[in-house]
Each structure stands twice: as structure tokens, then as C-alpha cells.
C-alpha positions as CSV (number, residue, x, y, z in Angstrom):
1,M,23.7,2.2,-17.5
2,S,23.2,4.2,-14.2
3,P,24.8,2.7,-11.0
4,P,22.5,0.7,-8.8
5,R,20.7,2.6,-6.1
6,P,21.6,1.8,-2.5
7,D,19.2,0.0,-0.2
8,L,17.4,1.9,2.6
9,V,18.0,0.0,5.9
10,I,16.1,0.8,9.1
11,Q,17.3,-0.9,12.3
12,G,15.5,-1.0,15.6
13,L,13.6,2.2,15.0
14,G,11.4,3.7,17.6
15,K,9.7,7.1,18.0
16,R,7.9,8.5,21.1
17,F,6.1,11.8,21.6
18,G,6.2,12.1,25.4
19,A,4.5,9.0,26.7
20,T,2.9,8.2,23.3
21,V,4.6,5.5,21.3
22,A,4.4,6.4,17.6
23,L,6.8,3.7,16.3
24,A,8.2,0.6,17.9
25,D,10.8,-2.0,16.8
26,V,10.8,-1.1,13.1
27,D,13.3,-3.2,11.1
28,L,13.2,-2.9,7.3
29,R,15.5,-3.3,4.2
30,L,14.0,-1.6,1.2
31,P,15.7,-2.4,-2.1
32,G,17.3,0.5,-4.0
33,G,15.3,1.5,-7.1
34,S,12.1,0.0,-5.9
35,L,8.7,1.6,-5.3
36,V,7.5,0.8,-1.7
37,C,4.1,1.6,-0.2
38,F,3.6,2.1,3.5
39,V,-0.1,1.2,4.1
40,G,-2.2,1.1,7.2
41,P,-5.1,2.7,9.1
42,S,-4.9,6.3,10.4
43,G,-2.6,6.7,13.4
44,C,-0.6,3.5,12.7
45,G,2.7,5.3,12.4
46,K,3.3,5.3,8.6
47,T,3.6,9.0,8.2
48,T,5.8,9.3,11.2
49,L,8.1,6.6,9.7
50,L,8.3,8.6,6.4
51,R,9.1,11.8,8.3
52,V,11.9,10.0,10.2
53,I,13.3,8.8,6.9
54,A,13.1,12.3,5.5
55,G,14.8,13.8,8.5
56,L,11.7,15.8,9.6
57,E,11.6,13.8,12.9
58,T,14.4,12.4,15.0
59,P,14.0,8.8,16.1
60,S,14.0,8.1,19.8
61,E,16.1,5.0,19.1
62,G,17.4,3.1,16.1
63,K,19.2,3.9,12.9
64,V,18.5,4.8,9.3
65,F,21.0,3.9,6.6
66,L,21.1,4.6,2.9
67,G,23.7,2.1,1.7
68,E,26.7,2.6,4.0
69,R,25.7,6.1,4.9
70,D,24.2,6.7,8.4
71,L,21.4,9.2,8.0
72,T,20.0,9.1,11.5
73,R,21.4,12.5,12.6
74,V,21.8,14.1,9.2
75,P,19.7,17.2,8.8
76,V,16.9,17.2,6.2
77,H,18.6,19.5,3.8
78,R,21.7,17.2,3.6
79,R,19.8,13.9,3.1
80,D,19.3,14.1,-0.7
81,V,15.6,13.5,-0.4
82,G,12.8,14.8,-2.6
83,M,9.4,14.9,-0.9
84,V,5.8,15.5,-2.1
85,F,3.3,16.6,0.5
86,Q,-0.4,15.9,0.6
87,S,-1.0,19.7,0.0
88,Y,1.6,19.9,-2.9
89,A,2.8,23.2,-1.3
90,L,3.4,25.0,-4.6
91,F,4.1,28.8,-4.8
92,P,1.2,30.7,-6.3
93,H,3.2,33.7,-7.3
94,L,5.7,31.7,-9.4
95,S,5.1,30.2,-12.8
96,V,5.0,26.4,-13.1
97,A,8.5,26.2,-14.5
98,E,9.8,28.5,-11.7
99,N,8.1,26.2,-9.1
100,V,9.8,23.1,-10.6
101,A,13.2,25.0,-10.6
102,Y,12.9,26.4,-7.1
103,G,15.3,24.0,-5.5
104,L,17.9,24.6,-8.2
105,R,17.5,28.4,-7.7
106,I,18.2,28.0,-4.0
107,R,21.4,26.1,-4.9
108,G,22.6,28.9,-7.2
109,V,22.1,27.1,-10.5
110,P,22.1,29.7,-13.4
111,R,18.6,30.7,-14.5
112,R,18.9,29.4,-18.0
113,T,20.2,26.0,-16.8
114,R,17.5,25.5,-14.2
115,L,14.6,26.5,-16.5
116,E,15.9,24.0,-19.1
117,R,15.9,21.3,-16.4
118,A,12.4,22.4,-15.4
119,Q,11.2,21.9,-19.0
120,E,12.8,18.4,-19.1
121,L,11.0,17.4,-15.9
122,L,7.7,18.8,-17.1
123,A,8.0,16.7,-20.2
124,L,8.8,13.7,-18.0
125,V,5.6,14.1,-16.1
126,Q,3.7,14.7,-19.4
127,L,3.1,18.5,-18.9
128,P,5.4,19.9,-21.6
129,D,3.4,23.0,-22.4
130,V,2.5,24.5,-19.0
131,G,5.8,26.0,-17.9
132,S,4.7,29.6,-18.3
133,R,1.3,29.1,-16.6
134,R,0.4,30.0,-13.0
135,V,-0.3,27.2,-10.6
136,S,-3.9,28.5,-10.1
137,Q,-4.5,27.7,-13.8
138,L,-3.8,24.0,-13.3
139,S,-6.2,21.1,-12.3
140,G,-5.5,19.1,-9.2
141,G,-3.9,16.3,-11.2
142,M,-1.6,18.7,-13.0
143,R,-0.6,20.4,-9.7
144,Q,0.3,17.0,-8.3
145,R,2.6,16.3,-11.4
146,V,4.2,19.7,-10.9
147,A,4.9,18.9,-7.3
148,M,6.5,15.6,-8.4
149,A,8.7,17.3,-11.0
150,R,9.9,19.8,-8.4
151,A,10.8,17.0,-6.0
152,L,12.8,15.3,-8.7
153,A,14.6,18.4,-9.9
154,L,17.7,17.8,-7.7
155,D,17.8,14.1,-8.7
156,P,17.4,12.9,-5.1
157,A,18.5,9.5,-3.8
158,L,15.0,9.0,-2.2
159,F,11.6,10.1,-3.4
160,L,9.1,10.3,-0.6
161,L,5.4,11.0,-1.1
162,D,2.8,11.4,1.7
163,E,-0.7,10.6,0.6
164,P,0.0,12.3,-2.8
165,L,-3.3,11.2,-4.4
166,S,-5.8,11.6,-1.6
167,A,-7.0,15.1,-2.8
168,L,-8.0,13.8,-6.2
169,D,-11.3,12.4,-7.3
170,A,-11.6,8.6,-7.7
171,K,-11.2,8.4,-11.5
172,L,-8.3,10.8,-11.6
173,R,-6.7,9.0,-8.7
174,E,-6.8,5.7,-10.6
175,G,-5.2,7.3,-13.6
176,M,-2.5,8.9,-11.5
177,Q,-1.6,5.7,-9.8
178,V,-0.6,4.2,-13.2
179,E,1.2,7.4,-14.2
180,L,3.2,7.5,-11.0
181,R,4.2,3.9,-11.4
182,R,5.4,4.6,-14.9
183,L,7.3,7.7,-13.8
184,Q,9.1,5.8,-11.1
185,R,10.2,3.1,-13.5
186,R,11.5,5.7,-15.9
187,V,13.6,7.6,-13.3
188,G,14.6,4.5,-11.3
189,I,14.6,6.4,-7.9
190,T,13.9,4.6,-4.7
191,T,10.4,5.8,-4.0
192,I,8.3,5.4,-0.8
193,I,4.6,6.3,-0.8
194,V,2.4,6.6,2.3
195,T,-1.2,5.6,1.7
196,H,-4.2,4.3,3.6
197,D,-5.7,2.9,0.3
198,Q,-4.9,-0.8,-0.1
199,E,-5.8,-0.9,-3.7
200,E,-3.5,2.0,-4.4
201,A,-0.6,0.1,-2.8
202,M,-1.5,-3.1,-4.7
203,T,-1.6,-1.2,-8.0
204,M,1.8,0.6,-7.7
205,A,4.2,-1.1,-5.3
206,D,7.0,-3.5,-5.8
207,L,6.9,-4.0,-2.0
208,V,4.2,-3.3,0.5
209,V,4.8,-2.5,4.2
210,V,1.6,-3.1,6.2
211,M,1.6,-1.1,9.4
212,G,-0.7,-1.4,12.4
213,D,-0.5,-0.6,16.1
214,N,2.7,1.5,15.4
215,R,4.6,-1.6,14.2
216,V,5.4,-3.3,10.9
217,Q,2.9,-6.2,10.6
218,Q,4.1,-7.7,7.3
219,V,6.4,-6.8,4.4
220,G,6.2,-8.4,0.9
221,P,5.2,-8.1,-2.7
222,P,1.5,-7.1,-3.1
223,L,0.3,-10.5,-4.1
224,D,2.1,-12.2,-1.2
225,I,0.5,-9.8,1.2
226,Y,-2.9,-10.5,-0.3
227,R,-2.7,-14.2,-0.6
228,R,-0.5,-15.1,2.4
229,P,-1.3,-12.7,5.2
230,V,0.6,-13.5,8.4
231,N,-2.1,-12.5,10.9
232,R,-5.7,-11.4,11.1
233,F,-4.9,-7.7,11.1
234,V,-3.2,-7.9,7.6
235,A,-5.9,-10.3,6.3
236,G,-8.6,-8.0,7.3
237,F,-7.0,-4.7,6.3
238,V,-5.7,-5.6,2.8
239,G,-8.9,-6.3,0.8
240,S,-12.0,-8.1,2.1
241,N,-11.9,-11.4,3.9
242,N,-14.2,-13.8,5.6
243,F,-13.2,-15.2,9.0
244,L,-14.3,-18.4,10.6
245,P,-13.1,-20.2,13.7
246,G,-11.3,-23.5,13.0
247,R,-9.0,-26.2,14.2
248,V,-6.1,-27.9,12.4
249,V,-6.8,-31.6,12.3
250,S,-3.9,-32.7,10.0
251,P,-0.9,-31.0,8.4
252,G,-3.0,-30.2,5.4
253,Q,-6.6,-29.9,6.7
254,V,-8.6,-27.6,9.0
255,E,-12.0,-28.3,10.5
256,V,-14.3,-25.3,10.0
257,A,-18.1,-25.2,10.5
258,G,-18.3,-28.9,10.8
259,V,-16.5,-29.8,7.6
260,R,-12.8,-30.5,6.7
261,A,-11.2,-28.1,4.3
262,P,-7.8,-28.1,2.7
263,L,-5.2,-25.6,3.8
264,A,-3.5,-23.5,1.2
265,R,-0.2,-25.2,0.2
266,D,2.0,-22.1,0.4
267,A,0.3,-20.7,3.6
268,A,2.3,-20.4,6.8
269,P,2.2,-23.7,8.8
270,A,-0.3,-24.0,11.7
271,P,0.1,-26.1,14.8
272,L,-1.7,-29.5,14.7
273,G,-4.7,-29.5,17.0
274,G,-4.5,-25.8,17.4
275,E,-7.3,-23.3,17.3
276,V,-7.0,-21.0,14.3
277,T,-8.9,-18.3,12.4
278,V,-9.7,-19.5,8.9
279,A,-9.6,-16.7,6.3
280,V,-11.0,-17.0,2.8
281,R,-11.5,-14.2,0.2
282,P,-15.0,-13.5,-1.1
283,E,-13.9,-13.9,-4.7
284,N,-12.6,-17.4,-3.9
285,L,-16.0,-18.7,-2.8
286,R,-18.7,-20.1,-5.1
287,L,-22.5,-20.3,-4.5
288,R,-24.2,-23.5,-5.5
289,A,-27.9,-24.4,-5.5
290,Q,-27.1,-28.1,-4.9
291,A,-24.5,-29.7,-2.7
292,P,-21.3,-29.9,-4.8
293,A,-18.7,-32.6,-4.8
294,A,-16.2,-30.2,-3.3
295,V,-16.1,-29.0,0.3
296,A,-19.0,-26.7,1.0
297,L,-21.0,-25.1,3.8
298,H,-24.8,-24.8,3.8
299,G,-26.4,-21.5,4.6
300,T,-29.1,-19.0,3.8
301,V,-28.8,-15.8,1.7
302,V,-29.5,-12.8,3.9
303,F,-28.6,-9.9,1.6
304,V,-27.7,-9.3,-2.1
305,R,-26.0,-6.3,-3.5
306,D,-25.5,-5.9,-7.2
307,L,-22.4,-3.7,-7.8
308,G,-22.6,-3.9,-11.6
309,R,-19.3,-5.6,-12.3
310,V,-19.9,-8.1,-9.5
311,V,-22.7,-9.3,-7.2
312,E,-22.0,-9.4,-3.5
313,T,-24.1,-12.0,-1.7
314,R,-24.1,-12.4,2.1
315,V,-24.9,-15.8,3.4
316,R,-25.6,-16.9,7.0
317,V,-23.7,-20.1,7.9
318,A,-24.5,-21.2,11.4
319,D,-23.8,-18.1,13.5
320,Q,-21.4,-16.5,10.9
321,E,-22.1,-14.3,7.9
322,L,-20.0,-14.9,4.8
323,I,-19.5,-12.5,1.8
324,V,-19.4,-14.1,-1.6
325,S,-18.4,-12.1,-4.7
326,G,-19.4,-13.5,-8.0
327,R,-22.2,-13.6,-10.6
328,G,-25.1,-13.9,-8.1
329,G,-28.3,-15.5,-9.2
330,F,-29.8,-16.0,-5.8
331,D,-32.3,-14.1,-3.7
332,E,-32.7,-13.3,0.0
333,G,-34.0,-16.4,1.8
334,D,-32.6,-18.9,-0.7
335,G,-30.8,-21.9,0.8
336,V,-27.4,-22.3,-0.9
337,W,-24.1,-24.1,-0.6
338,V,-20.9,-22.0,-0.2
339,E,-18.2,-24.0,-2.0
340,L,-14.7,-23.5,-0.5
341,P,-11.7,-23.1,-2.8
342,E,-10.0,-26.3,-4.0
343,S,-6.7,-24.4,-3.6
344,G,-7.3,-24.3,0.2
345,V,-8.0,-21.7,2.9
346,V,-5.6,-19.7,5.0
347,A,-5.2,-20.6,8.8
348,L,-4.1,-17.7,11.0
349,T,-2.8,-18.1,14.5
350,S,-2.7,-14.5,15.4
């Protein structure tokens, strides 16, 4: 059994470029051996944070530790980090195996040993028969796997990937998400992936770090992030959500659009009498032709979109528009009841 991987710890990290704040007050502990996704909109600081961890950027303040080792001022070539860039950055004049073995070549590893290692890694990424080919002969998905194999050749302590799947078409990207997750489990290396794709993060990650406004907004397992967002930014960025103004009327109830709805039992507590934003996922709502026994809001269908696997219905409730994902069965102009989930809604205070 291999020894446990050390945790990556980030303390009070900040990064400025002149007067521009790229990162502020970042504190994280990322468990060794886990796959972590940094997710957030463009310009939120996620790539800058990855570059600081890699040693490609120097923080303005704060520390980066790998276990007990302080990496903050350690140069990139001494950090024991493997990195895959968005462009893959493979050498067209070298064979696939030579690309994979390039880092070993720089370290003076004998040719036979490094090519044997390259073949092992190509088999690991399910490309056992392409070692003699040129990079130009490979598809985008195959090149991405070669870039991963090259980054893993030196058995790094950290495996960092910056938007590694963004250049692939949608179907191939979905397949590679699964392959990358399987690969990480086999090698057991602490892996950090930067992505703007929430579904990608939900598919692959043990831990999701949601970033916005150059800060960490929330950290947690994917389902915790999805079901228990800590603020409106996270609730709106990760998946689709409906937002309604509300007021907490008891420890377990919120008043929304003139009715009293239960609060989710495991949601963060909200102050009694306080104004809140009620969040409820489209797939947790149900449309009814008649008033149900459960808590429901009356409205009018204003738009229907059939996506094949699900029908998206937009319903006007008072001055709000709600999205309901389900089986459909209603047309524009129909009066309907939007049934709220029995498990409760989420009340957000920020």
C-alpha cells in the first residue's frame, strides 16, 4: 500500500497585479489523494490560484503548504508538480512516446528506461499502441491523454489541470470526464482541475471549490454544494435555480408569494423574521392542474420548451417567473399550480 498523500493547505492567500486584486483571503485545506475542481465564472481567480499552487505566480501574501513543506517561495521546477495546459503544449517533432518521456529525458533518465515508462503510462491512459506515432496523427481526445501521461511521468505530488477538456466537443468531453476520474482513482495523486463547467465539476470531483469575485465562496462535496448553497451566487452559478423573496416566520417555515413553505431540514439556519431569498431547483417543482394538498403557488404558463429528455415550463407567479423541469403536459396560457417540494426550500441570507 502506498503512503498517504499529504494535504495541500493554503493560508491567507492573496494576489494582486498592480491595483487589480486577483485573489483575496483564500484559505483552503484540500485532502491528499482527492480530486478537487475549482469552478467559477471567467475572471473569478481560479486559474490564478492554480498558477500560484504550481509556482507560476508568486502570491502577494499568504502561504502554500504541501504537508509540512512550505512551497510558497519554491521555484516551479522544484515543486514536484505535473501540469496539463488547455493547449496541451505537445512537441510536434517528437513521437508520442518521446513526448511522454520528455521530462525523464531532461532529468537524464536512460533512453530505454524512459521509453518503457512512457509505454506504461500510455497503457494507463488507454493508448497502448500509439507510442510511435506523431502528435499530428492523433485526435483531440488522444492528445489530451498524451498530455496527461506526460504530466504523470515524473510521479508528481500534485497533478494540476487548467481547463483540460474545453477544446473537445461535447460528447467527447463527457466521455473524457469519466476517463479522467477513473485515471485519478487509479494513480491516487492529488488532482486539481480548473473548469467553468459546473456539470464537469459535479461529475468528477470529490471536493468542489466555488469561486466568485476573486474569493472562495463555498467548499464541499458536489451534492452539498448543489443542495445546500451558502449564498445566492453559489445557488445561481451551480445548476439552475428559481429565486423568490421570502420572510422566515418560524424556525421551520418561510413565507413566500403569500403561502407558508417548509424550510429544508439540513439547510443553513435563517434569522426569524428576517428577509431572505428562497431558492428552489426547477426539478424539485411539480405542475398540477388542480390545487394540490401540498403547498403550491398559482400561476400561468408563459413558455414551454421540450428538450427531449425533459420539458422546461416557465410559469408566471405574481411578478416572478419560475422554471419547472419535468414531464410537461401544459400549454402557454394554461393556469397551473406549482407545487413546492415537501422536503422544503432553501432560504439564503446573502
